[in-house]
VOSEBA-485754 format. One record per residue: x, y, z of N, C-alpha, C, O, CB in turn; residue in three letters; residue number from 1. Coordinates in nm, 3 decimals, decimal comma, padded with zeros to 5 digits. Atoms other than C-alpha are relative to their C-alpha. Glycine has a CB too. Example, Ala and Ser with C-alpha at 12.3 -4.5 7.8 and 13.67 -1.06 7.14 Angstrom:
2
       nc1       nc2       nc3      cac1      cac2      cac3       cc1       cc2       cc3       oc1       oc2       oc3      cbc1      cbc2      cbc3   resn   resi
    00,089   -00,119    00,000    01,230   -00,450    00,780    00,090    00,120    00,000    00,194    00,118    00,066   -00,099    00,003    00,125    ALA      1
   -00,082   -00,119   -00,006    01,367   -00,106    00,714   -00,077    00,109    00,073   -00,026    00,220    00,090    00,041    00,046   -00,142    SER      2
//
This chain:
118
       nc1       nc2       nc3      cac1      cac2      cac3       cc1       cc2       cc3       oc1       oc2       oc3      cbc1      cbc2      cbc3   resn   resi
    00,033    00,097   -00,064    01,010    08,304    00,560    00,061   -00,100   -00,114    00,133   -00,194   -00,079   -00,155    00,000    00,044    MET      1
   -00,096    00,104    00,124    01,140    08,119    00,203    00,122    00,002    00,005    00,190   -00,100   -00,009   -00,010    00,032   -00,147    ARG      2
   -00,182   -00,029    00,011    01,498    08,287    00,220    00,002   -00,095    00,129    00,057   -00,202    00,102    00,086    00,203    00,025    GLN      3
   -00,033    00,079   -00,103    01,489    08,123    00,581    00,041   -00,122   -00,028    00,150   -00,173   -00,005   -00,089   -00,010    00,077    ASN      4
    00,011    00,135    00,015    01,377    07,802    00,460    00,144   -00,073   -00,096    00,210   -00,175   -00,081   -00,154   -00,018   -00,075    ASN      5
   -00,103    00,029    00,077    01,628    07,799    00,200    00,137   -00,022    00,051    00,213   -00,107    00,005    00,003    00,089   -00,081    ARG      6
   -00,120    00,001   -00,050    01,917    07,872    00,417    00,020   -00,114    00,103    00,120   -00,181    00,129    00,026    00,127    00,052    LYS      7
   -00,009    00,153   -00,054    01,807    07,602    00,631    00,036   -00,119   -00,085    00,138   -00,185   -00,062   -00,129   -00,039    00,051    ILE      8
   -00,014    00,084    00,102    01,775    07,370    00,343    00,166   -00,018   -00,053    00,233   -00,122   -00,058   -00,096    00,057   -00,108    GLY      9
   -00,158    00,005    00,027    02,130    07,463    00,234    00,095   -00,048    00,096    00,192   -00,118    00,064    00,048    00,127   -00,026    THR     10
   -00,097    00,068   -00,093    02,291    07,390    00,561   -00,016   -00,143    00,043    00,077   -00,207    00,092    00,003    00,071    00,116    PHE     11
    00,032    00,151   -00,011    02,118    07,044    00,594    00,061   -00,057   -00,124    00,127   -00,161   -00,117   -00,166   -00,036    00,008    TYR     12
   -00,092    00,071    00,170    02,256    06,967    00,204    00,147    00,008    00,036    00,223   -00,078   -00,008   -00,019    00,119   -00,181    GLU     13
   -00,142    00,006   -00,008    02,582    07,049    00,312    00,064   -00,119    00,113    00,155   -00,200    00,102    00,044    00,152    00,039    GLN     14
   -00,023    00,119   -00,085    02,570    06,846    00,626   -00,045   -00,138   -00,031   -00,002   -00,234    00,031   -00,053    00,026    00,115    LYS     15
    00,008    00,134    00,060    02,438    06,564    00,446    00,116   -00,057   -00,095    00,153   -00,174   -00,093   -00,122   -00,001   -00,076    ALA     16
   -00,110    00,020    00,080    02,721    06,592    00,181    00,087   -00,018    00,066    00,172   -00,086    00,007    00,031    00,082   -00,079    GLY     17
   -00,143    00,029   -00,086    02,986    06,578    00,462   -00,045   -00,161    00,064    00,046   -00,239    00,093    00,035    00,147    00,156    GLU     18
    00,023    00,123   -00,057    02,794    06,259    00,599    00,038   -00,096   -00,095    00,088   -00,206   -00,068   -00,133   -00,017    00,043    TYR     19
   -00,005    00,133    00,105    02,802    06,088    00,253    00,153    00,014   -00,069    00,194   -00,067   -00,152   -00,143    00,009   -00,142    LEU     20
   -00,144    00,038    00,010    03,169    06,165    00,216    00,050   -00,079    00,083    00,112   -00,179    00,049    00,078    00,095    00,004    GLU     21
   -00,056    00,107   -00,119    03,251    06,020    00,563   -00,032   -00,141   -00,085    00,051   -00,232   -00,095   -00,102    00,011    00,181    SER     22
    00,032    00,150    00,054    03,054    05,726    00,366    00,098   -00,042   -00,148    00,091   -00,142   -00,219   -00,187   -00,005   -00,045    GLN     23
   -00,061    00,100    00,144    03,292    05,692    00,066   -00,034    00,110   -00,142    00,047    00,114   -00,235   -00,123   -00,197   -00,023    GLY     24
    00,064   -00,055    00,074    03,107    05,914   -00,153    00,081    00,118   -00,030    00,145    00,178    00,056   -00,121    00,013    00,043    TYR     25
   -00,091   -00,107    00,077    03,273    06,176   -00,404   -00,119    00,123   -00,049   -00,188    00,112   -00,150    00,091   -00,086   -00,159    GLN     26
    00,115   -00,099    00,048    03,032    06,506   -00,413    00,024    00,055   -00,122    00,135    00,108   -00,129   -00,022    00,115    00,090    ILE     27
   -00,034   -00,069    00,138    03,024    06,636   -00,772   -00,091    00,144   -00,001   -00,048    00,259   -00,016   -00,048   -00,111   -00,144    LEU     28
    00,087   -00,142   -00,027    02,741    06,888   -00,728   -00,096   -00,009    00,104   -00,144   -00,107    00,161   -00,085    00,048   -00,124    GLU     29
    00,122   -00,016   -00,118    02,499    07,060   -00,488   -00,098    00,063   -00,082   -00,052    00,136   -00,170    00,034    00,100    00,147    TYR     30
    00,101   -00,093    00,058    02,180    07,207   -00,621   -00,015    00,005   -00,144   -00,042    00,110   -00,203    00,028    00,130    00,039    ASN     31
    00,008    00,017    00,156    02,175    07,079   -00,983   -00,138    00,034   -00,045   -00,241   -00,025   -00,012    00,034   -00,152   -00,048    TYR     32
    00,143   -00,058    00,040    01,903    07,277   -01,149   -00,021   -00,033   -00,187    00,071   -00,020   -00,268    00,001    00,204    00,045    ARG     33
    00,015   -00,021    00,140    01,750    07,229   -01,504   -00,137    00,023   -00,008   -00,209    00,020    00,092    00,048   -00,113   -00,090    CYS     34
    00,132   -00,013    00,044    01,435    07,291   -01,685   -00,111   -00,101    00,093   -00,211   -00,048    00,140    00,005   -00,037   -00,162    ARG     35
    00,100    00,053   -00,063    01,246    07,011   -01,511    00,026    00,014    00,178   -00,075   -00,003    00,246   -00,011   -00,151   -00,061    ARG     36
    00,011   -00,037   -00,128    01,353    07,082   -01,153    00,140    00,000    00,062    00,231    00,061    00,007   -00,096   -00,087    00,071    GLY     37
   -00,119   -00,034   -00,110    01,633    07,043   -00,861    00,035   -00,150    00,051   -00,046   -00,222    00,110   -00,057    00,112    00,146    GLU     38
   -00,073    00,103   -00,100    01,877    06,753   -00,743    00,084    00,058    00,098    00,157    00,153    00,070    00,089   -00,096   -00,070    ILE     39
   -00,052   -00,076   -00,099    02,008    06,824   -00,401    00,132   -00,015   -00,002    00,210    00,080    00,009   -00,051   -00,026    00,120    ASP     40
   -00,130    00,063   -00,005    02,313    06,601   -00,416    00,042   -00,086   -00,135   -00,027   -00,184   -00,160   -00,001   -00,092    00,125    ILE     41
   -00,046    00,104    00,079    02,508    06,442   -00,715    00,125   -00,019    00,041    00,204    00,071    00,069   -00,008    00,019   -00,138    ILE     42
   -00,136    00,044   -00,033    02,797    06,221   -00,635    00,015   -00,125   -00,067   -00,052   -00,171   -00,159    00,027   -00,012    00,150    ALA     43
   -00,064    00,134    00,063    02,982    05,907   -00,701    00,025   -00,072    00,108    00,098   -00,024    00,195    00,133    00,013   -00,088    ARG     44
   -00,010    00,086   -00,091    02,956    05,604   -00,486    00,052   -00,130   -00,050   -00,019   -00,227   -00,078   -00,116   -00,008    00,062    ASP     45
   -00,070    00,142    00,076    03,215    05,339   -00,622   -00,037    00,009   -00,157   -00,020    00,113   -00,220   -00,076   -00,166    00,069    GLY     46
    00,053   -00,007    00,174    03,084    05,262   -00,999   -00,108    00,093    00,005   -00,099    00,160   -00,098   -00,066   -00,158   -00,077    ALA     47
    00,143   -00,070    00,001    02,759    05,454   -00,942   -00,008    00,119   -00,001    00,053    00,176    00,089   -00,076   -00,023    00,096    TYR     48
    00,035   -00,143   -00,037    02,648    05,793   -00,997   -00,170    00,007    00,060   -00,282   -00,028    00,023    00,023    00,103   -00,154    LEU     49
    00,124   -00,009   -00,078    02,421    05,880   -00,740   -00,077    00,131    00,028   -00,019    00,227    00,080    00,031   -00,051    00,120    VAL     50
    00,094   -00,113    00,003    02,126    06,130   -00,747   -00,075   -00,010    00,129   -00,160   -00,098    00,146   -00,096   -00,003   -00,126    PHE     51
    00,058    00,030   -00,104    02,034    06,211   -00,393   -00,085    00,138    00,059   -00,052    00,256    00,059    00,106   -00,060    00,087    CYS     52
    00,073   -00,108   -00,057    01,749    06,388   -00,224    00,010    00,021    00,133   -00,012   -00,075    00,208   -00,124   -00,011   -00,024    GLU     53
    00,011   -00,044   -00,151    01,781    06,573    00,111   -00,107    00,044    00,080   -00,151    00,158    00,072    00,069    00,090    00,018    VAL     54
    00,141   -00,063   -00,052    01,481    06,582    00,332    00,036    00,049    00,169    00,076   -00,046    00,236   -00,146   -00,140   -00,009    LYS     55
   -00,024   -00,039   -00,128    01,533    06,772    00,689   -00,136    00,000    00,082   -00,243    00,014    00,022    00,068    00,135   -00,002    TYR     56
    00,129   -00,025   -00,114    01,272    06,784    01,003    00,062   -00,002    00,112    00,140   -00,083    00,162   -00,125   -00,111    00,012    ARG     57
   -00,045   -00,025   -00,165    01,326    06,932    01,322   -00,058   -00,111    00,114    00,004   -00,135    00,218   -00,066    00,159    00,053    LYS     58
    00,055    00,105   -00,099    01,089    06,655    01,502   -00,112   -00,067   -00,127   -00,137   -00,024   -00,239   -00,086    00,080    00,172    GLN     59
    00,095    00,093    00,101    00,835    06,383    01,344   -00,149    00,079    00,001   -00,247    00,029   -00,055   -00,019   -00,184    00,067    THR     60
    00,149   -00,033    00,030    00,532    06,617    01,383   -00,048    00,004   -00,147   -00,167   -00,013   -00,176   -00,032    00,134    00,056    THR     61
    00,055   -00,029    00,122    00,539    06,678    01,012    00,036   -00,088   -00,059    00,050   -00,072   -00,180    00,022    00,109   -00,060    ALA     62
   -00,008    00,100    00,055    00,621    06,330    00,969    00,157   -00,040   -00,039    00,240    00,048   -00,063   -00,089    00,014   -00,100    GLY     63
   -00,161    00,039    00,008    00,969    06,118    00,919    00,033    00,073   -00,154   -00,048    00,073   -00,247    00,034   -00,204    00,002    ASN     64
   -00,021   -00,064    00,087    01,179    06,326    00,670    00,008   -00,135   -00,137   -00,005   -00,109   -00,257    00,128    00,096    00,045    PRO     65
   -00,026    00,092    00,111    01,233    05,987    00,467   -00,144   -00,040   -00,056   -00,142   -00,139   -00,129    00,088   -00,133    00,050    LEU     66
    00,135    00,046    00,028    00,863    05,943    00,397   -00,050    00,150   -00,084   -00,166    00,155   -00,124   -00,098   -00,049    00,161    GLU     67
    00,034   -00,140    00,058    00,853    06,327    00,235    00,029   -00,048   -00,123   -00,054    00,007   -00,195    00,082    00,139    00,049    ALA     68
   -00,036   -00,003    00,155    00,993    06,206   -00,118   -00,112   -00,065   -00,048   -00,119   -00,187   -00,066    00,139   -00,074   -00,049    VAL     69
    00,123    00,059    00,076    00,670    06,164   -00,265    00,019   -00,065   -00,182    00,129   -00,063   -00,237   -00,114    00,140    00,001    THR     70
   -00,028    00,066    00,116    00,625    05,995   -00,614    00,004    00,114   -00,078    00,095    00,128   -00,159   -00,093   -00,109   -00,044    VAL     71
   -00,027   -00,135    00,105    00,560    06,335   -00,782    00,162    00,060    00,034    00,239    00,098   -00,054   -00,136    00,148    00,041    ARG     72
   -00,170   -00,040   -00,059    00,916    06,434   -00,580    00,070   -00,092   -00,128    00,125   -00,037   -00,223    00,056   -00,078    00,210    LYS     73
   -00,082    00,117    00,052    01,059    06,093   -00,748   -00,008    00,021   -00,170    00,099    00,013   -00,230   -00,072   -00,161    00,057    GLN     74
    00,004   -00,062    00,125    00,935    06,201   -01,113    00,087    00,104   -00,057    00,133    00,097   -00,171   -00,103    00,043   -00,006    LYS     75
   -00,052   -00,102    00,027    01,100    06,531   -01,094    00,161   -00,034    00,007    00,239   -00,007   -00,084   -00,057    00,104    00,086    ILE     76
   -00,150    00,038   -00,016    01,449    06,392   -00,937    00,022   -00,106   -00,144    00,126   -00,088   -00,206    00,031   -00,091    00,174    ILE     77
   -00,038    00,085    00,111    01,428    06,111   -01,233    00,031    00,087   -00,144    00,129    00,072   -00,218   -00,123   -00,108   -00,019    SER     78
    00,002   -00,076    00,099    01,361    06,357   -01,491    00,128    00,080   -00,009    00,205    00,070   -00,104   -00,114    00,074    00,005    GLN     79
   -00,139   -00,062    00,007    01,652    06,601   -01,373    00,108   -00,109   -00,020    00,211   -00,068   -00,073    00,032    00,083    00,134    CYS     80
   -00,116    00,076   -00,009    01,872    06,292   -01,353    00,033   -00,056   -00,132    00,149   -00,076   -00,167   -00,013   -00,102    00,099    ALA     81
   -00,045    00,020    00,159    01,823    06,184   -01,734    00,040    00,109   -00,074    00,118    00,110   -00,169   -00,106   -00,052   -00,084    LEU     82
   -00,058   -00,155    00,080    01,854    06,550   -01,830    00,169    00,002    00,036    00,243    00,051   -00,049   -00,093    00,178    00,087    TYR     83
   -00,103   -00,006   -00,053    02,175    06,513   -01,633    00,117   -00,091   -00,076    00,226   -00,064   -00,126   -00,030   -00,029    00,128    TYR     84
   -00,067    00,137    00,091    02,294    06,184   -01,784    00,051    00,038   -00,155    00,160    00,016   -00,208   -00,134   -00,131   -00,025    ILE     85
   -00,020   -00,004    00,139    02,234    06,300   -02,132    00,112    00,093   -00,044    00,199    00,073   -00,129   -00,123    00,037   -00,063    VAL     86
   -00,056   -00,105    00,022    02,376    06,618   -02,110    00,158   -00,004    00,041    00,242    00,069   -00,012   -00,077    00,095    00,063    THR     87
   -00,132    00,018   -00,023    02,695    06,496   -01,938    00,102   -00,171   -00,091    00,211   -00,222   -00,069   -00,012   -00,001    00,184    HIS     88
   -00,010    00,114    00,060    02,704    06,183   -02,178    00,043   -00,127    00,047    00,117   -00,205   -00,014    00,058    00,022   -00,081    HIS     89
   -00,012    00,071   -00,100    02,693    05,964   -01,888   -00,094   -00,151   -00,036   -00,100   -00,242    00,046   -00,047    00,093    00,127    LEU     90
    00,079    00,111    00,028    02,455    05,698   -02,083    00,009   -00,104    00,079   -00,086   -00,136    00,151    00,018   -00,041   -00,111    GLU     91
   -00,031    00,113   -00,017    02,627    05,402   -01,991    00,040   -00,041    00,170    00,064   -00,150    00,224    00,102   -00,014   -00,100    HIS     92
   -00,051   -00,030   -00,160    02,713    05,519   -01,615   -00,097   -00,074    00,068   -00,208   -00,023    00,051    00,000    00,167    00,058    GLN     93
    00,092    00,045   -00,120    02,520    05,276   -01,338   -00,029    00,110    00,060    00,061    00,192    00,082    00,055   -00,097    00,102    PRO     94
    00,067   -00,100   -00,104    02,305    05,506   -01,138   -00,097   -00,060    00,102   -00,144   -00,174    00,092   -00,082    00,107   -00,075    CYS     95
    00,094    00,061   -00,093    02,086    05,486   -00,830   -00,042    00,141    00,047    00,018    00,244    00,013    00,062   -00,116    00,119    ARG     96
    00,065   -00,110   -00,068    01,866    05,733   -00,627   -00,007   -00,048    00,165   -00,062   -00,142    00,222   -00,158    00,030   -00,072    PHE     97
   -00,018    00,018   -00,142    01,948    05,761   -00,281   -00,102    00,135    00,085   -00,144    00,233    00,024    00,185    00,010    00,031    ASP     98
    00,075   -00,083   -00,111    01,754    05,960    00,024    00,070    00,002    00,093    00,112   -00,106    00,134   -00,124   -00,041    00,047    VAL     99
   -00,051   -00,042   -00,109    01,916    06,138    00,300   -00,115    00,069    00,112   -00,175    00,175    00,096    00,106    00,093   -00,047    VAL    100
    00,137   -00,054   -00,109    01,659    06,210    00,585    00,122    00,041    00,125    00,218   -00,020    00,172   -00,156   -00,168    00,065    GLY    101
   -00,058   -00,085   -00,156    01,793    06,438    00,884   -00,102    00,042    00,107   -00,149    00,155    00,109    00,073    00,154   -00,034    VAL    102
    00,096   -00,027   -00,137    01,571    06,435    01,194    00,057    00,049    00,114    00,097   -00,022    00,207   -00,065   -00,120    00,053    LEU    103
   -00,098   -00,034   -00,115    01,733    06,684    01,418    00,129   -00,002   -00,055    00,170    00,039   -00,163   -00,005   -00,098    00,121    ASP    104
   -00,170    00,035    00,052    02,100    06,581    01,424    00,036   -00,128   -00,083    00,140   -00,133   -00,149    00,098   -00,022    00,136    ASP    105
    00,032    00,141    00,021    02,016    06,211    01,325    00,025   -00,007   -00,129   -00,030    00,084   -00,191   -00,137   -00,049    00,036    ASP    106
   -00,025   -00,005    00,164    02,134    06,128    00,962   -00,052   -00,166   -00,033    00,005   -00,259    00,024    00,201    00,039   -00,054    ILE    107
    00,020    00,117    00,061    01,981    05,829    00,798    00,023   -00,010   -00,183   -00,031    00,059   -00,269   -00,145   -00,030    00,047    THR    108
    00,005   -00,003    00,148    02,081    05,731    00,454   -00,073   -00,149   -00,058   -00,063   -00,260   -00,006    00,167    00,019   -00,058    LEU    109
    00,044    00,084    00,061    01,891    05,534    00,219    00,038   -00,030   -00,131   -00,010    00,030   -00,227   -00,099    00,017    00,010    ILE    110
   -00,043    00,025    00,143    02,064    05,383   -00,067   -00,116   -00,081   -00,098   -00,195   -00,168   -00,063    00,141   -00,091    00,008    GLN    111
    00,115    00,061    00,113    01,850    05,294   -00,394   -00,137    00,008    00,059   -00,228   -00,074    00,055    00,024   -00,169   -00,042    ASN    112
    00,157   -00,034   -00,035    01,563    05,460   -00,239   -00,114   -00,058   -00,067   -00,197   -00,127   -00,009   -00,026    00,134   -00,020    ALA    113
    00,084    00,011    00,079    01,362    05,421   -00,506    00,053   -00,005   -00,156    00,170    00,025   -00,177   -00,085    00,098    00,034    PHE    114
   -00,020    00,070    00,128    01,356    05,312   -00,889   -00,028    00,142   -00,100   -00,103    00,233   -00,062   -00,122   -00,149   -00,024    GLU    115
    00,026   -00,110    00,099    01,362    05,567   -01,199   -00,133    00,034   -00,015   -00,195   -00,069   -00,041    00,047   -00,030   -00,128    TYR    116
    00,170   -00,036    00,018    00,999    05,716   -01,228   -00,006    00,121   -00,094   -00,040    00,234   -00,056   -00,085    00,047    00,160    ALA    117
    00,013   -00,098    00,098    01,017    05,900   -01,556   -00,115   -00,030   -00,057   -00,157    00,039   -00,150    00,105    00,010   -00,093    GLY    118
//
């Protein structure tokens, strides 16, 4: 079951990445991992370095995918983003946190979905 969920997640992360590219983003990395956790997509959008969480739901019975980025998850993403910024010497780079929700085949992008939650 876990392997199947990972395959589904990877498929929709790629789909979200394609959508972001169609919106002018440049994808830098998929599934960036560090000791703190993981960020689904790291991209550039104009002057911004964007840390993007992708959430997929087949239907809304489990809730809207955009509501699935909890405060706990925001903290993990924030810590990973800080680690990425420091290790890539991007301390002066403006950045933001976006969320892509995929509900069946509908994709919704929320730019600047949350603030740094370190």
